[in-house]
N, C-alpha and C positions, 0 to 999 in steps of 0.2 A: 171685299168685291163685288161691283153691281156692273156698272157701265164700264165698256170696254175700251181700255187705253192703251197707247204704247205703252212700251215698258222701256225704262228709262236706266241708263247704266247706272248711274248716283241716287236712288231713290231718298225722298226725304227722312230725313227721322222718325221713327214710330211716334205716335204721339202719347200727350203723357197717361197714364192711368190714375184715376181716382179711387178707384175700388174693383174689387172683383165679386159678380154674382154666383151665387149656386142654387137658386131657386129656376131658374128659366126649363123650358122642356125642348131645347136641344140637346139632344140622346148623343151626340157626335162632337160633342163640347162639355168640358171638365166646367174648371172654374174659367167663368168668362169676366174678363175684364171690362172697365168702363172708363172710357175715354173723356178726356176732360171737355170737348164739345159739345157733350150734351151737357153738361153744366154752365158753360159759357156763353153757349149762340144765343142770339135771340133773334125772331123771326116776325116778320111783318104782318100786321093785323090782318092786313088781307089774303094773307096767304090761306087758302085750302086745297087740301089734297084730291078733294073731289071735283076740284076743276082743272085738272091736271091737263097740260098742253104736249103731253110727250117728249119735251127734247132731252131727255133726260135718255130717250131709247136712239139718239141720234147715230150713235154709234156702234149699234147691237148690246146685245146682254152677255153674261155669262151663264151658262146653265149646268145645274148637276149632269153629270152620266145619266142618271136614273131619271131624270126629268126629260134628258133628250130622247131614252127609251118609252117611256109614256106618250111623248109627244107624236112618234113616229110610230106609236100603236094604233093610232086616230086621223092616220092619214086623210082618207076621204071625207070623214065630217069636218074637219079643219080647211080643207079646200073649198068646202060648201059654202064655208061662210067668208071666204078671202074675195077682194077685190081683182077687176079684171087683169090690172097691171101687176099683180103681185105672182113667184113665181109658184105654179104646181108643184114642181118636181122637188120632192124629200131633199133632194139631194144635192138640192141651193137653199138647204135651210139651214146648215152647220158648216162651220169650218172643219177643214179634217184635220187639224191639229187639237192636241189635246194640253192642258196646264194641269200639273201637279199644284195644289190648293187644298189645306187642311182644312178650312173652313165651310169645304163642301162634307157632305155626307160621303162621299163615296171616294173622295181626298182628289177626285178629278173635276175639272173645271171646261166645260166644251162655250165655244163664242158663238151666236147665230151670225148669218152672212147678214148686208146690208143690201137696200135699195137705196132708192134716191135719198126717199124720205127719213130713211134709219132703218130701224130694224126689219125684217124681211117679213115679222109678223105685223107689223103696224099696215093700218090700212088707211085711205086717202082722208077719212076725217080723226086721224090721229090715234085712233084705237085698236088695242092688242085683237087680233081674231082669236086669240087661245080664248084669251075671257071673254071675248063676245059668243062663241063656241061652248062656253060654259053656260054663262045665263041663258042661252037657247037651249038648253036641257042636251045637247046634242055628243057633252062629254063632259066626265069628272074633270075638277080641279085640274089644267095645264100650266096656267101661268108659274112659271120659275119662283123660286121662295123671294129670292132678292130683289125680282122686280114687284113684286107685292110690299115687299118691306123696305122700299125707296123711299125716303133718303136715309131710313136706318140704315144701317151697313154692317158686316162686321168683316176687319181685315186684321189678319194674323192674331185672330184669337182675341180683338178688340171691338167692344162696343161701341159706335159712334158713328158722328153726322158725316155723310158722305157728301164730305166740302166741296174735295179736289176735283168731283165728277159734277158740280152745279155750280162752282163758283164762277160766275159769269156768263152763263150758260140757260139760264133759267128766269123764268118771271117770278116764281117762287119756289120753295123748300131751299132756301138759302139763306145764310147770315145775313140780317140786315144793322144797319148804324142805328136807326132810328125804331127798331125792332120792340115788340112788346110784348110777342108770347114767348115763352120757355117751349122748348123743343118739344117734353110732354103735352103742352096743351096744342102746339100746332099738329102734332103726329100721335096724339095717342092711341087711332086704330093700329097705325104702324108699328108702334113701340109693342104693342099687345099680341101684336100677329107676330113678332119674330119673337119674343120672352114667353106666350102666356100669360094667361092673369096673375100668377103667382110671382114669374120673374118681371113683369110690371111693375107689381106692386113693391118689391122689394129694388127696383130700379129707382123708384120715387120717395122712398124712406133713403136711401142712398143719396142721392142728390140734395133732399131735404137738411140731412146731416151736413153734407159740403158746404151747405150755405152756412150753416151756424158759425 
């Protein structure tokens, strides 16, 4: 789960699993199922996640409870990187409610609040102030895990491409009929960030075997 979406009464059936990973570095996950979207999706050759337009942040994002606590431990430093129109009251940064979700280390997900352009931490240039504060040396890494991993995600114990959250909403990071890149080619950094080096190599081998 990454981008906040409305809860629907009848969710779509789970994605088909094509295998299981065991060499990843996610301590809160055992055998990690691999969704077929990672095998089948083709991504446009022009896609470059380094040129992200932050459309994925439009409805806010989900953070682990521990990630929220780390963010709130650096309020002053974060405020110092914000634009004038961003709320500086930390009580306006996160939703009041919590969601049980086994895909998060604490088993609890908390949504960020939004302003007109999206997530409360998104500045006028479409950049995350949590990441900006880290790059400026003000704070340790605070950007939530699933934000950095996007569009790679984990949903109900399955590694997959976050198609539901990007289809028709982004200029990039979504399957394209004319796509020439595989998911591993387009999102090599995000895959290794999510799984670690050993897990990424295991995924590559699994996908190569599935194509045979």
